C-alpha positions as semicolon CSV with decimal commas, in nm:
position;residue;x (nm);y (nm);z (nm)
1;X;-2,861;3,613;3,080
2;X;-2,907;3,525;2,719
3;X;-2,999;3,171;2,620
4;X;-2,652;3,130;2,465
5;X;-2,481;3,199;2,796
6;X;-2,719;2,971;2,983
7;X;-2,653;2,685;2,742
8;X;-2,276;2,719;2,772
9;X;-2,302;2,741;3,154
10;X;-2,515;2,425;3,162
11;X;-2,262;2,233;2,954
12;X;-1,965;2,360;3,155
13;X;-2,130;2,237;3,476
14;X;-2,227;1,905;3,315
15;X;-1,875;1,863;3,179
16;X;-1,719;1,926;3,520
17;X;-1,956;1,684;3,694
18;X;-1,904;1,410;3,437
19;X;-1,528;1,465;3,446
20;X;-1,536;1,370;3,813
21;X;-1,764;1,074;3,743
22;X;-1,539;0,951;3,462
23;X;-1,247;0,942;3,702
24;X;-1,402;0,642;3,877
25;X;-1,398;0,436;3,556
26;X;-1,020;0,390;3,527
27;X;-0,996;0,031;3,647
28;X;-0,976;-0,164;3,322
29;X;-1,033;-0,125;2,948
30;X;-1,407;-0,194;2,960
31;X;-1,463;0,069;3,226
32;X;-1,238;0,312;3,038
33;X;-1,461;0,275;2,733
34;X;-1,759;0,339;2,959
35;X;-1,588;0,658;3,081
36;X;-1,598;0,786;2,721
37;X;-1,949;0,661;2,639
38;X;-2,129;0,809;2,941
39;X;-2,038;1,174;2,866
40;X;-2,121;1,129;2,498
41;X;-2,460;0,981;2,586
42;X;-2,535;1,258;2,836
43;X;-2,443;1,522;2,579
44;X;-2,666;1,368;2,313
45;X;-2,956;1,330;2,556
46;X;-2,933;1,692;2,673
47;X;-2,866;1,864;2,340
48;X;-3,192;1,764;2,173
49;X;-3,426;1,932;2,427
50;X;-3,211;2,246;2,417
51;X;-3,237;2,266;2,039
52;X;-3,607;2,343;2,085
53;X;-3,525;2,655;2,290
54;X;-3,292;2,823;2,042
55;X;-3,378;2,990;1,715
56;X;-3,341;2,807;1,387
57;X;-3,027;2,995;1,281
58;X;-2,856;2,933;1,616
59;X;-2,887;2,553;1,610
60;X;-2,551;2,513;1,440
61;X;-2,398;2,746;1,700
62;X;-2,557;2,545;1,981
63;X;-2,417;2,217;1,863
64;X;-2,068;2,351;1,791
65;X;-2,015;2,561;2,103
66;X;-2,189;2,336;2,351
67;X;-1,999;2,035;2,220
68;X;-1,667;2,214;2,248
69;X;-1,736;2,356;2,594
70;X;-1,871;2,026;2,728
71;X;-1,595;1,796;2,608
72;X;-1,312;2,039;2,678
73;X;-1,421;2,093;3,040
74;X;-1,497;1,721;3,081
75;X;-1,152;1,621;2,959
76;X;-0,967;1,883;3,166
77;X;-1,153;1,792;3,487
78;X;-1,100;1,421;3,419
79;X;-0,725;1,466;3,369
80;X;-0,690;1,683;3,680
81;X;-0,894;1,441;3,890
82;X;-0,691;1,146;3,760
83;X;-0,362;1,316;3,847
84;X;-0,479;1,426;4,193
85;X;-0,624;1,092;4,302
C-alpha cells in the first residue's frame, strides 16, 4: 500500500472509533462540546507525526484529505450510533 492509502485508512479507523466514543457525550451541553473537542484534538495530535512521513509536496494533500476522511466518517458514525442507541 502507498503511504497515501495508509494515511486515509488510519483516519477512517480513527474517525469510526471516535464516532462511537462521541456518542457517550450526549448528556448535556458541556459534554456535547467535549464530543466535538476530543476528535479535533485527536486529529491535531495525530496529523503532525504523519506530516514527517510524507513528501513536502504532499503535505497539503495530507491535511486536506485526512481531515475530510476523518471528520466525515466521525460524523456519520456518531449520527448512526446516536440514532441506534
